[in-house]
N, C-alpha and C positions, 0 to 999 in steps of 0.2 A: 512302221517298221517298230523294234524294241529300245526302251532308253539306253538297256548296256550295249543296244549296236550301235548307238548314235556318238559318233565321235565328237562332235562339238561339247555333247552333252557331256560327256566324259571328261570333258577337255575344262568346263564350267564347275563341274564337278572338282575337279582339281584345286584350280584356281581359289576357292570360297573357303578351305579353309590354311592356303596360303597366306592371302590377305588376312586374316582371323590371327595368326602367326604372326604375321610384319605390327599390324598394330599391338596386338599383346608387348610388342619386344621396345615399341616405344616405348609404351608408356610404362614400363616394367615393373610389371604386375608377373611375369612369367619369363623363365628362359625362353629365348630364343629359338629354334631347334629348327631343320633344312626339313624345306618339304618327304613328302618320304613319296620315294621311286618308285613309279610302275613297272609294275615286269611285264604287262601285260595281261596277265592271266584278266584283271577287274577283279578278283578275290579278297586279294591278300596286299598287305604294304609293307614295306621296310623301308626303316627311317633310320638315316647314320648323317654323326652327329661328326661334323665340320672339327676335322682337326686345327690344334692351337686357337680358338675362341675362346676368350673368358665369359664366365658367365654376368650376367651387371647383379649387384644385389637388387632385391627387391625396394620398388617405389612404397616409400612412405611421403604423407603428406604434411607441410611445415603444419611448427603450433601458431596457432592462429593469435596473430597480434593485431588487433586493434578489429575494427569495423572493416569486412570481406569486401560489403559494396558499398565505403563512400557512403554512412547514413549520415545525411546531416544534423542528427540528435544524438550522435556521440560526443562524447566532453574525456577529453581524458580523465585519468580515478586524481582523485584530490587530499590531499598530504594535510590530517587533521592534525594540528598543531596542541599541542594542552599546556596549559599553563599551571608552569610546578608552581606550587604553595609559596617557597622557599619567596620565589623570584616577590612577592604580595609585599612581602618587609622593606624592600628595598627601597620605593621610592621614598614610605612616610619616612625609613629611617633618615636617609640623603638630607631630606625636607629639612629633619627633626637638628642637624646637624647645622648645614645652614644655620637656620637660625640664633643654635647655642655661638660658635661665631662673631657675629653679625655681633649681636649683644656682647660676647667676650669684650671682641673693635670698639663698640660705641662705648662700653666702661673704662677702657686701658684711655679713649681721647679725653674724655672729661676727666679723671683721677690727674694726667699730663698736661689743660686745661688749668685746671686747677692750682697748680702745685711750681704755678710760670712764676716772679715776682713780679705787682704791679698790672694785674689783667684781675683784680679781684671786682672791677665794678664795668661797666661801661666807660670807653674812652668818646670824647665830646673829638666832632671833627666840628669842622669850618665850615658852614654854608658855600652851595655854591661846588663842590665835588670835591673843596682843598684839603690838607695835610691832615696830618693831624693836631688835636691842641697840646699842649705838655699840661698835664696835672701840674697846681698846684700844690706843694707840702705844708702837711699841717704841721707847724712850727709847736711844740706841747707847753701850755701857757699855764705857767708856774701862778699860785693861789694869790688872791687877792688878800692881802696882810696893810690892816693900821701898825703903820711905825712913825714912830717919835723920832721928832725932830734932835736935831743936832741940839747932844747937851743940853737936853732939856731937863730942866727942878721939879721935883716932885718934895713938893708941901707936902705936911701933916695934913691929913680927910684926906688927901689925890691919891687917884693909882695910876701907873703908866705901862700898857701892854707893850714889850719889845716881841714881835719874830720875823720871820722871814727863815730863804732860808743860806745858808752860807755868808752873816753878814756882820758887819762891827761895830758893835754901838756904843755911848760913855753917857752914862746919864749921872746928874747931878741929884742925888736924895736926901730935901729936910722932914726927915720924919714919917715919909708914906711912905706907897706900896709900889711893889716895882714886881709883873708881871714877866717870863721870860720864858718863849715855846721858840715852834716851829724844829731846824736839822740844824746841824753844824753853826750854831751863833755863838759866837763869840762877842759876851758882854763888859762891861768896866761900869761897875757902881761905888761910886766915891759918895763919901759923908755917912748919916746917919738914917738909917733906915727901918721901917717900924718892922715890917717885914717885908720877905723875900722870896718869891713860889717859880719852879724853874718845873717847867716838865717839855716832854717835844723828846728830842733822838740826838745825843753826842753834841750836845753843848756847852759853854765852857765858861763859869761866870763869876767872877772875882768883885768881892763886897766890903766896903773898908770895913763895917760893925753897923750889924741887924738884930735887931731880936726876937726874931723867928724869920727858920729857911726850913725852909721845903721841898721836895725832892722827887718826882715821878720819872713815869719813865725809862726811857733808854739811854745805860751810858752816860746821862751828863754826872758833870763833875764841877763843884759851886766849891769853893773856897774861900774862906770867911778872914782876913787880914787880923781884926783888933776883938774880944768880947767875949764871951759867953751864951752865941743863942741857947736857943730851943731848936732842936733841930728835930726833921721830922721827912721820915725814908722811906719810899713803897721805889713799886717798877722793880728792872731790872739792871746790875749795874751801876748801878748810884752810886756815887761819890761825893758824900761834904766831910770836909777838912776842914783841917787852920793851918793856916798857912805864913 
């Protein structure tokens, strides 16, 4: 029997294109078309579109995103961080600023400590953890001078020196020499003197009689009560006059 006369062979031939079209419709590669109708002649096929069936869009594979088969050697793309050259100057500038601020603070502390009164030297403390000791205040020392005795007498050929600060003295002169020095001293010389010498600052001297009077220093005043002595005046602001 010929193949065209075998009904089972014809049915298989008709089912083959139907299966292929169904596979193509599931994959989306081509639109679905209904199976051709057989008119019994075995030579021609007629295809009829099913009314109301919308064509499906062609299938396209999604873009690849990573390894498709889960490769163990795959790693996500690394993000390369590029260092800006401006950032390289930030660290040294910051360190320099910190150093400058620290030095300024140290200088301010040293200046403040030196400005405090009574902190020029170390303050002694009591051994064993006690409190601070009161630092003794050194009193100013007056210059040591050789002072004359009360109402001394200066004979001829002798000399006497009267000195000090803010002192009041009285001297008896019997032909000797008297020298007055120091600051702001008040001296009274009674009797007759050969020589009277005054120096220093702001001394006031009164002489009964003297053959010679010499004044030096600053702002000294000498008054003689009698006679006409030989006067020598030097320095600044000294006055020698008759009283």
